[in-house]
N, C-alpha and C positions, 0 to 999 in steps of 0.2 A: 772615722774621724771621731765622730760623735762618742762613741763607745770609748776610743782613747780619754775625753775628758772628761766623761762620767768614771771612769777609773781613777783619773787625778781630783776629780773632786772626791770621791770615796776615800782617796789617802788621804786628802787633806781635811776631811772631816773626822777621819779614824785619828789623823794625828791630834785633833784638836781634844777627843776623847781621852787621848791617854797622856797627854801634857798637862803640866802644873798650870794651866792658863788660869787668869783670875776670873774668867766667864765661864757661864753656863752653857754648855754646848746642847743643852736639851730644849733650845728655842722651839718653840710650837709654831709649826709653818702655817701660816694662812695660805688658803686657795690663791691663785693665780687669777688675775684679770682674764676672762674668758675671751677678750678679743685676743690676747698674745699667747693664750695656751692652744688655740685652734690655728695658730699662725701655720701656714703650708710651705710656704716658699722662702724659709730661713735656709741659708747656705749652712753645708756640713761645717759642725764646730770641731777645731782641731786643738790639741792639746800640746802641753809641753814637759816632760819630765823634770825629775828634780836634778837629773846630774847633766841636764842639756848643756853642751859647751858651746863657749862664745865663739863661733867658726865663722865670722863674717870675714870676707876678702877685705882689702885696704879699701878698694876703689868705694864697696858698699859703705864702708865706715864713713868716708869721705862724703858721699852723697846724703847720708843720713843728717851728718852736720851740715850741709848745704841747706838742709830743708829745716832743721832746726832756726839756722839762723835766719831764713828766711822768712819762716812763718812769724808775724808779730803775735805770740802767746803770751807775753809779758803785759801784765796789765799797769797802766801808767798811776804814778804814785800819786799823781795830780787827781785820779779819779773823783769825781764829785760822789761826797757822801750820799748813801743810801737811805732812805728811810723806809719804815714798812707802809706800805699802802691800807689804811683801814675797810674793814668789811662794813658794809651796811645788808649785808643778805643774811637770814635765816634761814637755817635748814636743820630741819628736825631729826635726821639721822645720821650726823656728823659722828667721826668715831670718839671724841672724847664727850659727846652729849652735850654739849654747852649753847648749842643751837647757831654757833658761828664757827665757819671753816677756816682754820689757818694754816698755812701751805708754806713752808722753809723748803727756797732752792738753794742746791749744794753744788757747787761745778767748779767749771773753768770758765774761760773767755765766752763760749757761747753763752753763758748765761751773765756774765758781765757786761758783756756789749750791749749798748742802746742803753744803759743806766743813765747817760748824761741825757738824753733828749727823751726819755720815756717810752721807747721802745723794745725796751729789755723782755725776754719772754714772759719775764714774771710780771712785769708790768701790763703785757698785754695780757695774760689769764686774769688780772686783777680786773682791768679796765670791760673785759666780758663777761665777768661771774659777779663782782665785787665783793670776793673773798678776800681777806686778810693775807697779804704775802710778805714774807721777809727774802731778800736777796742777798743771798751770800756767796755769790758768783765770784772768783777771784781768777784773773787771767794768768796763763802759763800755770798753772797748778795741776798736780798730780794725785792720784789716790794712793800712790805708795810713798813711803818716806826715802829720802836719800841714803844709802848704805850706810851705816853707823849711826844714823842719828835718831834713830827709834828711841821713844819715850823723852827726846830732847824738845818736841814741840817748837821746831825753830820754823816752820813754816806753815800755809794752808793745806796740805795735804789732805785728802779725805780722811784718812785715818786719826791725825791730828785734829780736825775738827771733829769728827766723832769722840775723842778724848773729851776736848773742848764741853762739847753738849753733856757730856756726862760728869761736869764737874772737874776734869783733871785739866791742868793746864790753866792760860789765861787767853784773854783776847787779844793780847799782843802780835798774836801771827796773823791778826787781820789790818795789823796798823797799815802795812804797806798800801794794801788794797783799798784802804779809805771806809771801811765798814766794819770797824770795831764794835761802833756805838749800837749798831745794828745787830751784830751778834750780841751784844749785853742785854738788849731789849727781848731777848727770846726767851719764853718760858717753856722748856721741853713739854711740860705736863699739858699744855694746852695744843700742843702741835697734832694737827690731824691729820696732815699728807707731809712728805718729804719727797723731793721731787730732785733726783741724784744723778749726775752726768759727770764722769771721767774715762779719760783713757788714752787721748791723742796726745797727750803731754807725757805719757807714762810711756807710750809708743816713740817717741821722738828723742824722748830722755835717754833711750835704749834700756829701759827696765825691765828686768827678766818676768816673763810670765808667770812664774809658780815655784814655790818650793814644798814640796810634798812630804819633806821630812819634817819640816817644822813650820807647824800652822802660825806659830809668831812672828816669823819672817814676813814683815810686812813691809819690806824693800820689794817684793814681788807684786805685782798688778793684781793676781789673782787672789793671795792670799789678804793683800790690804783691804779689797773689795769685801772679800769675805768677812774680814774681822769687823769692819767700817759698819758694813750693814746690820750685824748683828749687835753692834755698839747701838747703831740709833734706837733699835728696837727695844735697847734697855734703857736708853735715854726717855724714850717716848714710848710706854708699852701700848698703849691704845691708837697709837699713830699705823698709817699703811704707809710703804714706802713704793713709789713712782720709781724704777729703777730705768734710767734712757743708757741705752747704748752708745759708744761714739758712733757719730753719723758718717756715711760714707765721704771719703776725701780723696782729693786727686793731689799727686804731689810735684812740687816743680824745683829744681835746682838754681843757684844764684845765676846763672847765665840764661835761664829762661827755659833750660830744656824740661821737656816734660819727664820726670822718673818713673810715672807708673801710679795708676789708681790703687784704692787699698786692698783690691784684689791682688795685685800684685807685688808692690811695692814693700819691701820687711827690712827689718833692722837685725842686729844680731841673733833673735831670737824667733821671730815668726813675722808672717805679714799682718799687717794692720787688721785685717778682716778677723783673723784668729782671735786678734785683742778683743775685738768688738763682739765676736762668738763666744768668747769665753767669758766676758761679763753678761752676757745674757742666761749663758748656763749658769752662773754664779747667784744671779738674781733670781734664776726659777727655783736655786735649791734655798735660796734663804726667804721663799715664800712671798716675794714682791710682785706689784704689778710691773707687768714687762712692757717697756716700749722700745722696740726694735727700731732704731733709728737707721739702721746700716741696710737692709736686704730690702726692703721697699716695700715691707707690710702695712705700714701705715702713712709714709710720704711716698710720694713717688720722685725720690729723689736717686738719678743713676748717672751714667756716664752722659745720657742725653739731655737730662736737665739739671745738669750741675751748673752750666751757665748763669743760670735764673736763681739757684738755691746758693751757691757759693762765692764769697768774694774773690779777688782777683789771686789772693794766695792760694785757693783750691780747698781752704781748711775751714774758715769761717763760716757761719752761716750770714747772707743778706739779709738785711730789713724784711722782706718780704718770706725768705727764709725762714726767720723765726716767728713770722705770724703762723706759717703753715706748723710749726714745732709747737708755738702754743696753742692751737687748734687740738694738736692730737692729746697735747696734756689735759687741757679743758675737758676733753671728751673722756679720756680715762677716769678723771676724776669725777666728773659727773654722773658715771656711768655706775662708779661705785655707791655715790649719794644715790641712786634711783630716780637722777632727775634726767638721765638720758639713756633711754633704752632703744637704742640704734645698734646693729652688729655693722661694722667696716667690711663689706665686701670687696670693697676696692680701697686702696690708699687717699689720704687727701691729695690736690692736685694743687700745684702751685699757679697754674694757668688763673686759678680761681681768687687766687689772691695779687 
């Protein structure tokens, strides 16, 4: 299955070289973070062909809709405006070389949750390090755009956010989420690290995984991740990107019936685990620091610990779960900065938090 994904990625990259894209596909790949490069227990990753048909049976479509309705992935329009947490820590070897570590968090409700009471993942990273953090987590957002909405910048999808950071589009895409002021205060030239996490809403919204015939088709998850990750490197050439896969989830219907976990439950295109796996493969190809948040490499989140990590909806991290997630992000960044020389032989355990 992983070989199929490699072929898909090759097709995507080939398409980008042959198409009249506005971006340079000769991006230099930085070495992947050694913690993730040596991961041995990642599940096999599968791929989707460009001609993949939407062959889902009616009952599956109905249960997917149930999950989408049941999961509270939309951010409240009354969310408290987030402000950057200022840094008081001087680091000599940060990527931009100014002695200050600046981190921008881009993602969905996993990053937005906890903003109101200071327990968001970005807050927890700031509290443990003193680094400056900007939280652009927006609940309910996807990496991909809606079909037919490319270049319209109508929502805070990862693709549109990457366009904004390159000076295309404006901060109105963040208005609904209450973080437009935060977005406008970011100077991409001063960003040292981006922490990126998207995928569950692409899956629940039944967005196709990939279109290998058109790299610019960012209504597909893999294409959007590929293009947006590249565009982040254009906006902030010195920055490193920590790409977090979607986390392990469990899915429940409106009636409370268990529909399956991410290894079993699927939409019209693939299982949720396949979306997570394809995210990891795409991030590796883009030279990112990898945080596999699905397969137990960095966190001991699985079917046995899900009750501690996940809220009742089976999708969102609990406050304890966010603490573990933040600890992993802190480890990965500090390791890059030379401030943490430990190697994770075992995942972080929620029992410790």
